[in-house]
C-alpha positions in Angstrom: -0.1 -0.1 0.1 1.3 3.5 -1.1 1.7 6.1 1.7 1.6 9.8 1.0 3.5 11.7 3.6 4.5 15.3 4.2 7.6 16.6 6.0 9.1 19.9 6.6 12.7 18.5 5.4 13.7 15.2 3.8 17.3 14.1 4.3 19.0 11.3 2.3 21.7 9.3 4.3 22.4 8.5 7.7 26.0 9.0 7.8 27.7 11.7 10.0 26.3 14.8 8.0 22.6 13.4 7.7 22.5 12.5 11.4 23.6 15.9 12.4 21.2 17.5 10.0 18.4 15.3 11.4 19.2 16.4 14.9 19.6 20.1 14.1 16.2 20.4 12.2 14.5 18.5 14.9 16.1 20.8 17.6 14.7 23.6 15.6 11.0 22.3 15.4 10.9 20.9 11.9 9.2 17.6 10.9 11.8 15.6 9.4 12.2 12.0 7.7 15.7 10.7 6.9 16.0 7.8 4.1 18.8 5.3 4.3 19.5 2.6 1.8 21.5 0.6 4.5 19.6 -1.0 7.5 21.8 1.0 10.0 23.4 4.4 10.5 26.8 5.2 10.1 27.3 6.3 6.1 30.5 5.2 4.8 31.4 3.5 8.0 28.4 1.1 7.7 29.0 0.5 3.8 32.9 -0.1 4.1 33.9 -2.8 6.2 37.0 -4.4 4.9 40.0 -5.4 6.8 42.2 -2.4 7.9 39.6 0.3 7.7 40.2 3.0 9.7 39.9 6.8 10.1 42.9 8.9 8.5 42.5 12.0 10.7 42.7 12.4 14.3 39.3 11.5 16.1 39.2 15.1 17.7 38.1 16.1 14.1 36.2 13.3 13.3 33.5 13.5 16.2 30.6 15.6 17.0 31.3 18.3 19.4 28.0 20.2 19.4 27.0 18.0 22.7 29.2 18.2 25.7 27.4 14.9 27.1 28.3 13.0 23.7 31.7 14.3 23.9 32.2 13.5 27.7 30.6 10.0 27.6 32.3 8.5 24.3 36.1 7.7 24.7 38.0 6.6 21.7 40.5 3.8 22.0 43.1 5.5 19.7 43.8 8.6 17.6 42.9 6.8 14.5 40.1 4.3 15.2 39.0 1.5 13.1 35.8 1.2 11.1 33.9 -0.9 13.8 34.7 1.5 16.5 33.7 4.5 14.2 30.2 2.7 13.5 29.9 1.9 17.1 30.1 5.7 17.8 27.7 6.4 15.2 25.0 3.8 16.8 26.0 5.7 20.3 25.1 8.8 18.8 21.8 7.8 17.2 20.9 6.0 20.4 21.8 9.0 22.5 19.7 11.4 20.5 16.9 9.0 19.6 17.5 9.5 15.8 16.1 6.3 14.7 12.5 7.2 15.3 12.9 9.8 12.0 15.0 7.3 9.8 13.4 4.9 7.3 16.2 2.1 6.8 16.5 -0.2 3.9 14.7 2.4 1.6 16.0 3.8 -1.6 14.6 6.8 -3.2 13.7 6.5 -6.8 13.2 10.1 -7.8 13.2 13.5 -6.3 11.6 16.2 -8.1 11.0 20.1 -7.4 7.2 21.3 -7.9 7.6 24.8 -8.7 4.0 25.6 -8.4 3.8 23.8 -5.2 7.0 24.9 -3.9 7.6 21.4 -2.8 9.9 18.6 -3.3 8.2 15.5 -4.4 10.2 12.3 -3.6 9.4 8.8 -4.4 11.0 5.9 -2.6 11.7 2.4 -3.9 8.6 1.0 -2.2 6.4 3.5 -4.0 5.5 5.9 -1.1 5.2 9.3 -2.0 6.8 12.0 0.3 6.8 15.7 -0.2 8.7 18.5 1.7 9.7 22.0 1.6 13.5 21.2 1.9 15.4 18.3 0.6 18.8 17.5 1.8 21.0 14.8 0.1 23.6 14.0 2.8 25.3 11.3 0.8 28.7 11.7 1.2 31.4 11.1 -1.7 33.1 7.7 -0.8 30.4 5.2 -0.6 29.4 4.8 -4.0 32.3 4.4 -6.8 31.9 6.8 -9.5 34.2 7.2 -12.5 33.5 10.3 -14.2 33.2 10.4 -18.1 36.1 12.3 -19.1 37.1 12.9 -23.0 40.6 12.2 -23.6 
C-alpha cells in the first residue's frame, strides 16, 4: 500500500552529516524524515567494512562536538580508530539523540523532483511511497558509491 506523507524536510543518508542535519532540524522544530538505503546508521562506515579500514584523521576532528554530553561520554581507543569503532560511535550518537525514530532504513529513493508551483519537493521511495517536503537535503557523502567520471581524452 502506497503512503503519502509530508514533512518540512527530507534527508537522504544516515552518515555523519545526515545524522547531524536530522538532529539540528528536529531541535528547531521541523518535521523531518531521513531515508537510508542501509539497515543502520553510519554512512561510509556502515558500507565500507574491509580489513584495515580506519580513520585517516585524528578523532578530535572526526566526532560531534555540539554536545558536551556526547563528547564526555564517548572515549576513543586510539587517535585513528578502526571502522568498527567509528560505526559503534555512530550507533551511540543515534541512540543518545533518539535519531532512529525519524529514519526509514532499507529505503532507496527512486526520484526527487521539485514542483515549482507547489514549492515542494516530491520524492518517491523504492517501495512506491510519495513523500513531499519544503526542503530536500541529500547528505550522501562521496566515498560510499564508486563513480568514474566520463572524461574525454
